[in-house]
C-alpha positions as CSV (number, residue, x, y, z in Angstrom):
1,M,33.9,-3.6,36.3
2,N,31.2,-6.1,35.3
3,F,28.0,-4.8,33.6
4,Q,26.5,-8.3,33.2
5,K,24.5,-7.7,36.4
6,L,22.7,-4.6,35.2
7,L,19.0,-5.2,35.9
8,K,16.5,-5.4,33.0
9,V,14.5,-2.2,32.7
10,E,10.8,-2.9,32.2
11,T,8.2,-0.7,30.5
12,Y,6.4,1.9,32.6
13,Q,3.2,-0.1,32.2
14,Q,4.8,-3.2,33.6
15,Y,5.9,-1.3,36.7
16,L,2.4,0.0,37.2
17,D,1.0,-3.5,36.8
18,F,3.4,-4.9,39.4
19,A,2.4,-2.1,41.8
20,F,-1.3,-2.2,41.3
21,N,-1.5,-6.0,41.4
22,S,0.5,-6.2,44.6
23,A,-1.7,-3.5,46.1
24,K,-4.9,-5.4,45.2
25,K,-3.6,-8.6,46.8
26,Q,-2.7,-6.7,50.0
27,A,-6.1,-5.0,50.1
28,D,-7.9,-8.3,49.6
29,S,-6.0,-9.9,52.5
30,L,-7.4,-7.1,54.8
31,R,-11.0,-7.3,53.8
32,D,-11.8,-9.9,56.5
33,T,-10.3,-7.6,59.1
34,K,-12.7,-7.5,62.1
35,E,-13.2,-3.8,62.2
36,R,-16.8,-2.6,62.8
37,D,-16.2,1.0,62.0
38,K,-16.6,1.2,58.2
39,L,-14.6,4.5,57.9
40,R,-11.7,3.1,59.9
41,K,-11.7,-0.2,58.0
42,S,-11.8,1.6,54.6
43,K,-8.9,3.8,55.7
44,I,-6.8,0.7,56.7
45,I,-7.4,-1.0,53.4
46,E,-6.8,2.0,51.1
47,L,-3.8,3.2,53.1
48,E,-2.3,-0.2,52.7
49,R,-3.0,-0.1,48.9
50,I,-1.3,3.2,48.3
51,N,1.5,2.2,50.7
52,T,2.1,-1.0,48.6
53,V,2.0,0.9,45.3
54,N,4.5,3.5,46.7
55,N,6.9,0.8,48.1
56,T,6.7,-1.2,44.9
57,I,7.5,1.7,42.6
58,D,10.1,3.1,45.0
59,S,11.8,-0.3,45.0
60,H,11.9,-0.7,41.3
61,M,13.0,2.9,40.6
62,K,15.8,2.6,43.2
63,N,16.9,-0.7,41.7
64,I,17.3,0.9,38.3
65,L,19.4,3.8,39.8
66,N,21.5,1.5,41.9
67,S,22.0,-1.0,39.1
68,F,23.5,1.6,36.7
69,P,26.9,3.1,37.7
70,H,27.3,6.7,38.6
71,L,28.4,8.0,35.2
72,E,30.8,10.7,36.6
73,D,32.6,8.1,38.7
74,L,33.3,5.7,35.8
75,P,37.0,4.9,35.2
76,E,38.3,6.7,32.1
77,F,38.2,3.5,29.9
78,Y,34.5,2.9,30.6
79,L,33.6,6.5,30.3
80,K,35.2,6.7,26.8
81,L,33.7,3.4,25.8
82,L,30.3,4.5,26.9
83,K,30.5,7.8,25.0
84,I,31.4,6.0,21.7
85,T,28.7,3.3,22.1
86,L,25.8,5.3,23.6
87,D,24.4,8.8,23.7
88,Y,25.9,9.9,27.0
89,A,23.6,12.9,27.4
90,K,20.5,10.9,26.8
91,L,21.6,8.2,29.2
92,K,22.3,10.8,31.9
93,K,19.0,12.5,31.3
94,S,17.1,9.2,31.5
95,L,18.7,8.3,34.8
96,G,17.7,11.8,36.0
97,G,14.1,11.1,34.8
98,V,14.0,8.0,37.0
99,A,15.2,9.9,40.0
100,W,12.5,12.6,39.3
101,A,9.8,9.9,39.1
102,L,11.1,8.5,42.4
103,R,10.7,11.9,44.1
104,K,7.3,12.6,42.6
105,N,6.0,9.2,43.7
106,E,7.1,9.8,47.2
107,Y,5.5,13.3,47.2
108,F,2.1,12.1,45.9
109,Y,2.1,9.2,48.4
110,N,2.6,11.5,51.4
111,H,0.1,13.9,50.0
112,Y,-2.7,11.4,49.5
113,K,-1.8,9.4,52.7
114,A,-2.4,12.6,54.7
115,K,-5.7,13.3,52.8
116,I,-7.0,9.8,53.5
117,K,-6.1,10.0,57.2
118,R,-7.8,13.4,57.7
119,T,-11.0,12.8,55.8
120,G,-14.2,11.8,57.6
121,D,-16.1,11.1,54.4
122,L,-16.2,7.4,53.5
123,K,-16.7,8.1,49.8
124,K,-13.7,10.5,49.7
125,I,-11.3,7.7,50.7
126,N,-11.7,5.8,47.4
127,V,-11.6,9.1,45.5
128,F,-8.2,10.0,47.0
129,R,-6.8,6.5,46.4
130,R,-7.9,6.7,42.7
131,E,-6.4,10.1,42.4
132,Y,-3.1,8.8,43.8
133,Y,-3.2,6.0,41.3
134,G,-3.8,8.5,38.5
135,R,-1.0,10.7,39.6
136,V,1.5,7.9,39.8
137,S,0.4,6.5,36.5
138,S,1.0,9.9,34.9
139,V,4.5,10.2,36.5
140,L,5.6,6.8,35.1
141,R,4.0,7.5,31.8
142,Q,6.2,10.6,31.5
143,I,9.4,8.5,31.8
144,K,8.2,6.0,29.2
145,V,10.9,7.0,26.7
146,E,13.6,7.3,29.4
147,L,12.9,3.7,30.5
148,E,13.2,2.5,26.9
149,I,16.5,4.3,26.5
150,L,17.9,2.7,29.7
151,E,16.9,-0.8,28.6
152,Q,18.6,-0.2,25.2
153,A,21.7,1.1,27.1
154,R,21.7,-2.0,29.3
155,Q,21.7,-4.3,26.3
156,V,24.8,-2.5,25.0
157,M,26.6,-2.2,28.3
158,K,26.2,-5.8,29.3
159,N,28.6,-6.6,26.5
160,Y,31.4,-4.4,27.8
161,P,34.5,-6.2,28.8
162,A,34.9,-6.9,32.5
163,I,38.2,-5.1,33.0
164,K,39.4,-4.7,36.6
165,T,40.8,-1.2,36.4
166,S,42.4,-1.4,39.9
167,L,44.8,-4.2,38.8
168,K,48.2,-3.9,37.2
169,T,47.5,-4.6,33.6
170,V,49.5,-6.0,30.7
171,C,48.2,-5.5,27.1
172,L,49.2,-8.2,24.6
173,F,49.1,-6.0,21.4
174,G,49.4,-6.9,17.8
175,F,47.5,-7.8,14.7
176,P,44.8,-10.4,14.8
177,N,46.0,-14.0,14.5
178,V,49.6,-13.3,15.4
179,G,49.6,-15.5,18.5
180,K,48.3,-13.2,21.2
181,S,45.5,-15.5,22.4
182,T,47.9,-18.5,22.4
183,L,50.4,-16.4,24.5
184,L,47.5,-15.4,26.8
185,A,46.6,-19.1,27.4
186,K,50.3,-20.0,28.1
187,I,50.8,-17.2,30.7
188,T,47.4,-17.3,32.4
189,E,44.6,-19.7,33.1
190,A,42.5,-18.1,30.4
191,K,41.1,-20.4,27.7
192,P,40.5,-18.0,24.8
193,E,38.9,-19.3,21.5
194,I,41.8,-19.6,19.0
195,K,41.1,-19.9,15.3
196,N,43.2,-19.6,12.2
197,Y,41.6,-16.7,10.4
198,A,42.0,-13.0,10.7
199,F,39.7,-11.3,12.9
200,T,39.9,-14.0,15.5
201,T,38.9,-12.0,18.6
202,K,35.2,-11.5,19.0
203,S,35.6,-9.8,22.4
204,L,38.5,-8.7,24.5
205,N,40.0,-11.9,26.0
206,M,41.4,-11.5,29.5
207,G,43.4,-13.7,31.9
208,Y,45.1,-13.3,35.3
209,L,48.4,-14.3,36.6
210,K,48.5,-14.8,40.4
211,T,51.7,-14.4,42.4
212,D,52.2,-14.6,46.2
213,R,51.8,-10.8,46.4
214,E,49.5,-9.7,43.7
215,K,47.3,-10.5,40.7
216,I,48.2,-9.2,37.2
217,Q,45.6,-8.7,34.5
218,F,46.4,-9.6,30.9
219,I,44.3,-8.3,28.0
220,D,44.4,-9.6,24.4
221,T,44.2,-6.3,22.5
222,P,43.9,-6.7,18.7
223,G,45.4,-3.8,16.7
224,T,44.7,-2.3,13.4
225,L,46.1,0.4,11.1
226,D,42.6,1.9,10.6
227,R,41.7,5.2,12.1
228,F,39.6,5.0,15.2
229,F,36.3,5.8,13.6
230,K,36.8,3.0,11.0
231,M,37.6,0.4,13.7
232,N,35.0,-2.3,14.6
233,P,33.7,-2.3,18.2
234,I,36.3,-4.8,19.5
235,E,39.2,-2.9,17.9
236,Q,37.9,0.3,19.5
237,Q,37.7,-1.4,22.9
238,A,41.3,-2.6,22.4
239,N,42.4,0.9,21.5
240,L,40.8,2.4,24.6
241,A,42.3,-0.4,26.8
242,L,45.7,0.4,25.4
243,K,45.2,4.1,26.1
244,H,43.6,3.9,29.6
245,C,44.3,0.6,31.2
246,C,47.7,-0.7,30.4
247,D,50.8,-0.5,32.6
248,V,52.9,-2.6,30.2
249,V,52.4,-3.6,26.6
250,V,53.8,-6.8,25.1
251,Y,53.9,-6.3,21.3
252,V,53.6,-9.7,19.5
253,F,55.4,-10.1,16.2
254,D,54.4,-13.0,14.0
255,L,57.5,-14.3,12.2
256,T,55.4,-16.3,9.7
257,E,54.2,-12.9,8.4
258,S,50.5,-13.5,8.6
259,F,50.8,-9.7,8.3
260,S,53.8,-8.3,6.5
261,F,56.7,-7.2,8.7
262,E,56.2,-3.7,7.2
263,N,52.7,-3.5,8.5
264,Q,53.6,-5.1,11.8
265,F,56.3,-2.4,12.3
266,K,53.8,0.3,11.3
267,L,51.4,-0.9,14.0
268,F,54.3,-1.1,16.5
269,E,55.3,2.5,15.8
270,N,51.7,3.7,16.0
271,M,51.4,2.1,19.4
272,Q,54.5,3.8,20.6
273,K,53.2,7.2,19.4
274,M,49.9,6.5,21.2
275,R,51.5,5.8,24.6
276,P,55.2,7.0,24.4
277,E,55.6,6.7,28.1
278,L,54.4,3.1,28.3
279,P,57.0,0.4,29.0
280,V,57.2,-2.0,26.0
281,L,58.3,-5.6,25.7
282,V,58.4,-7.7,22.5
283,Y,57.5,-11.3,22.1
284,L,58.2,-13.3,18.9
285,S,55.5,-15.8,18.1
286,K,55.4,-19.0,16.0
287,T,59.2,-19.3,16.1
288,D,58.8,-23.1,16.2
289,I,57.6,-23.1,12.6
290,V,60.1,-20.8,10.9
291,E,63.8,-21.3,10.3
292,K,66.2,-20.4,13.1
293,A,68.0,-17.9,10.8
294,I,64.8,-15.9,10.4
295,V,64.4,-15.7,14.2
296,D,68.1,-14.7,14.7
297,N,68.1,-12.1,11.9
298,F,64.9,-10.5,13.0
299,S,66.1,-10.3,16.7
300,K,69.4,-8.9,15.6
301,D,67.9,-6.2,13.3
302,F,65.3,-5.3,16.0
303,K,67.9,-4.8,18.7
304,K,69.9,-2.5,16.4
305,K,66.9,-0.2,15.9
306,Y,65.3,-0.6,19.4
307,S,68.2,-1.3,21.7
308,K,66.3,-0.4,24.9
309,I,63.4,-2.8,24.3
310,K,63.7,-6.3,25.5
311,I,62.8,-9.0,22.9
312,T,62.3,-12.7,23.5
313,K,60.7,-15.8,22.0
314,D,60.5,-17.5,25.4
315,K,57.3,-17.3,27.5
316,D,59.1,-17.7,30.8
317,A,61.6,-15.0,30.0
318,L,58.8,-12.7,29.0
319,V,57.0,-13.2,32.3
320,K,60.3,-12.4,34.2
321,N,60.7,-9.2,32.1
322,I,57.1,-8.2,32.9
323,F,57.7,-8.6,36.7
324,V,60.8,-6.5,36.4
325,V,59.0,-3.7,34.6
326,L,56.0,-3.8,37.0
327,K,58.1,-3.5,40.2
């Protein structure tokens, strides 16, 4: 899903200004109408004004509701992410407030349209139009806070990662700066920012590997030994991606020990406890800058302890293993 296209939510006063200004322009364009009957001409103009106000507000309120996703239909990853980054109840209530305003606007439009059409009193036409303006203004004023909440939510949601939850997904998991982003760039067409300091990932990097038959999604998911509530936002997103999006995890061990082997194995075991049913592959990074004996000894010791998990330092061999697991 991609939340970048969520529409900006304006203030209630801006929506009223849009509506009333548009209505004035429409009314002004009709003042030269060649209609001798003053009552009929006034009805034409004022009906057009309230119709324009109704249509403008209706359009803006519907755009808000259509722009935001149906919260109950969100994939589990995004639902969990939304609940840890926003007040879910307030967001749901605010969307309900917009839906209420939409209904009330339509009700008052039909009510005052009928009054204007029925009246035979020229003065009453303007009175009814002004009453409609007042009613609509009151309705939008009552959702002032709700509109503010929705705009604040949009600002947060537009930074959510654009994960395609329908695709088969591989999570590249491990500590920051262990070589996940480099591996992502080697396997896919992604061009992640790669820097040599620990917390290198500012957002969840993603890439895609296309085959003749399918498209596989790869997510660079930085790990931490911290408890969930102590994680930073990107670590929390990575944790949720691992729990709710991954079909296969590739755990990346850094043989230069940018993080100690002890901690790298702790994180590895934590990951297995989190998703014990998840297929796991292991990739050894930075093997070109350590002695061959270190690589051989690590691989040998790992296979003794985890005999069923495939381990490799070769990118092409890793990709083949991924295809086998995803079949």
